[in-house]
N, C-alpha and C positions, 0 to 999 in steps of 0.2 A: 504492497498499500504506500510507505512511506518511499519507495525505489519509484513507483510509476507517480508520484506527486514529483518529486527530483528532477524527473524528467521531463513534467510538462512544464515547471518551471524554468528550466534551462532552455527549451526549446520556445517559450513566450517571443524573448527580445528578439530572437531570428523571425520568428511568426510577425511582429509587430514593425522589424527594419521591412519585410519585403511588402506589409501594406502599403509603409508610408513613402517605398521609393516604387512602386508599381508604375508601370506605361502607364500613361496617359493615352488613350482611344477616342477618339470623335469621327464623325460619321459626317463625309459631306456630301451635299446635293446638288445636281444640276441636271438638266433634263434636255433631251436630243431637238434643242432648238438649230443645231447641225447635224453633221455626222456622228454618228459616236464613238466611231474615231478621232475624230477630231477634237470631240469635247475632250477625251482622257488628254491626248497630247499638248492642247490648250491650258488645262487646268493642272496637269500634276507638276508641271516646275514650282505653278505660284503656290501650290500645296504644301510642295518641299521646304517653300523659303517661309512658310508659315508653320510650319513645323519644327523649324531650325530657330526661328526667334522667341517661338512659344517656349519650347523647351528651354531656351535660356532663361527666362521669367521663371517659370516654374521650377527649374534644377530638375528635372524627371526628364527619359526621352518620353516622345510624342510623336505618336504616330494617326497620320489624318487619312482615312479610308473615302476615297471616291466611289461615287454611288451615282449613276447616270441612267437615269429615270428614263423608261421606252415611250413616256408619253410627258406632253404637261400635265395633263391628269394625276399619273401617278407623282410626278415630282411635288405637285402642291400638296396631294396626297401625304406624303411622306414625312414634310416638312412640318404640316398642321398637326398629324398625329405624334412626331417625336421619334420616326423611324428613322430621321437623321438629326444630329446637332443642331448643323446650320446649315444654310445653301446659297445659292446665287440664282438671282430668277428675274426675268423682267418685270417690269413696273405691275404691270395685269395681273399676273402670280401672285404678286406681293400682297396685292387688294383683296384678290381672290381668296388668299390665303389666311389673311388676316380676318377676316368675315368667318373663318370655317372655325379660325382658334384666335380670338381677338387677344390672349397672353403671349403670340410670338411678337419678339421685337429686334428692332433695325440696328444692325448691329454698326454699319457704313457702307457708303456708295463711291463706286467706281469715279477715277477722276482720267477725263478725256485728256489728257495736253491742258491740265488744269480747269477744266471747263466741266459744267456739272450737268450740262444737258448734250443728248444726241440727236440723230433726226433720221425718219424714217424716210420712203418717198413713196409715191406713186408714180409710176413707169409706161412706157408702153414700147413698142418697136418703134428703133430709129426711124424707119420710114414712117408710121403711121400717119394720117393727117391728122387725127387727135391733138389737140393742145390745151382744154380745159377740163374740167372735171363734168361739170354739165354736155358734154358733148360725150359723155358714156352712157346716156340712156338707150337701151336696147343692144347696148355692147356686154361682150363676155367677160368675167373680172375674176383672176384668180388670188384668192386671199390666203393666207399663210396655214397656222393654227388656230383652231377654233377657240384659245384660250391664249392669244399672243397679241400684246402690248400693239405693236404696229402692224402686225400681219392680220389682222383682225379690226379688235377695239379702235382704233385711232383713226384708222383707216377709213373705219365704219361712219365715225364720228365725221369726218372730212366730207364722206359723201351726203350725209345726213345734212351738212349744214352748207353743201352745196347744191341740196335739194332732189339729190338722186338717193331714191329708197332700193330695197330688194329688190320690189318687185319692176322698179324701171331698169331692170338691168335687165339684156336678152338671156343670161344665166351666169351663174357661178358658181364656186367650186374652193373648198378647203385644200389647198396640198400638203400643209402642213409643215413645210419649210422653207425660210426665204431664199433657199439655192433655187428651189425647184419652181419658184414664183418665179423668179429674173429668169430662169433657162426658160421655163413655159414660154413668158410674153416675147422673149427675143425669137422663139420658133415659130411665133405666129401662132400658138394654141390657144391663145386670149389675149384680148384685145389691149387688156391693162391688168397691171397687178401689186400687190404691196408688199415691199419688205423693205429690211432696215438698209441704212445708209451703209455702212458698212459690206455686206455683202453684194448691194449694190455695185460700187467702186469697185471690190473685187471680181464682180461677173464683167464689168466692161474692161479692166486691163486683162481680161483672158479673151478677149475680140468679140463677147458677146455684143448684138448692136439692141439694145436699150437706152431709151432716156429719161428723164424724170419731168413730169408737169407738174406735179406740187411736190413739195417738202414741207413737214409739220416736226416740230420737238418733241423731244422727249428728254423726261429727266433720267439722268445714267442710271445701269439696273443698282439695283440695293441688294447686299450680304445681309440675309435675316438669321437670326440664334429661334432656336426653336423652345417651346416653354417650356421644356425639359431640363433645358440646360441650367445648371448654377449660377447663381448671380458672381461668384468670384469667377467662373472660367467665363464669363459674358463678359464680366473688367477686362480680362486677361485679353482676350481674344479681340475686342473691339480696342485694346491698344495696340496691339498687334498688329491690326490692320492698317489703323490708321499710322503707325509708327512705319511699315513697311517700304524699304528704299529698294529692294533688287531689283533695280532697271531691267534686267535680263529675264527674270520670272515674270514681273508685271506687263513687258513686252508681248508674250504670250499668249496674253489675254486684250491686249492691244489697250493697256492704260499707264498709266503712270503714279497709281497710287490709288490711297483713297481717301476719301472727305467724309466728315460728320453729315449727318443726316435725319431729319424730323417726316415724321408721317405725313405733315400737310404738304408736302414739296410733291404729294401722289395723289393729289387734290384731283388733276386735271385727268388721271386715267380712272380715280374712282366715279368722276361724272359720266366718261365717255362709258364706262359698263353699264351705270346706272341707267344712262339714255338709252343704251343699245336697243331694247325694245322697239322704239319709235323708228328705227333704221327697217324693221321689218314689218310696222302697221301703220297704216295711214289714219 
């Protein structure tokens, strides 16, 4: 009996030490706004940099596991239900996630050359006669994902404000990804389409013959913490993002850092979502 008690007491400090210095494991979520392999290539370097800086702050190894959701919906569900500890999303997905779980919190927003906003475009083929949104009545339109800020909500708001409703279009489809939209418009499969500005520029560089007819502004993408994450970890993770200076890693997600963010900055996106029903009903 005494011998067994002694064994427990001797192993207790080792067990406590192991617990105190256990590796920190975090799950990071993104969804496939581009090809899955592209998402991994884009985010692994910056996650490695975050791991390194966070480990220095905590004094113990940190491992961030990248989870690429197969759809916007799954990515939103993963964050809202706590299957990931933090995530990077578009503004619309953040707004929807916040509605599903009001306890999720913004960590930071991405900085694009010190800018707080990016842009989306509605484009047509280079040789198209269309110059204005009002000319899209009776034409075919390619949207992106049904939960995309640029590919759906903001572009449909732009059409709505131009007096073009869903029933006014000759036809429309959701193609899922920005690159698919641009490619389809360039190939003449659709008269017009909506996609993010960075993909638009990339496709033009590759020789795709498309041009913009409307450009609209969007707040840069937010990084969001799950409601399940502890406050101490939230604070450390937020500090790490705001202080991140690894230029090579940040370049892979086409950013130069992170900026403080408030929920109110996504009000225009929230309005686009709330008014979206008007686009489909006269």
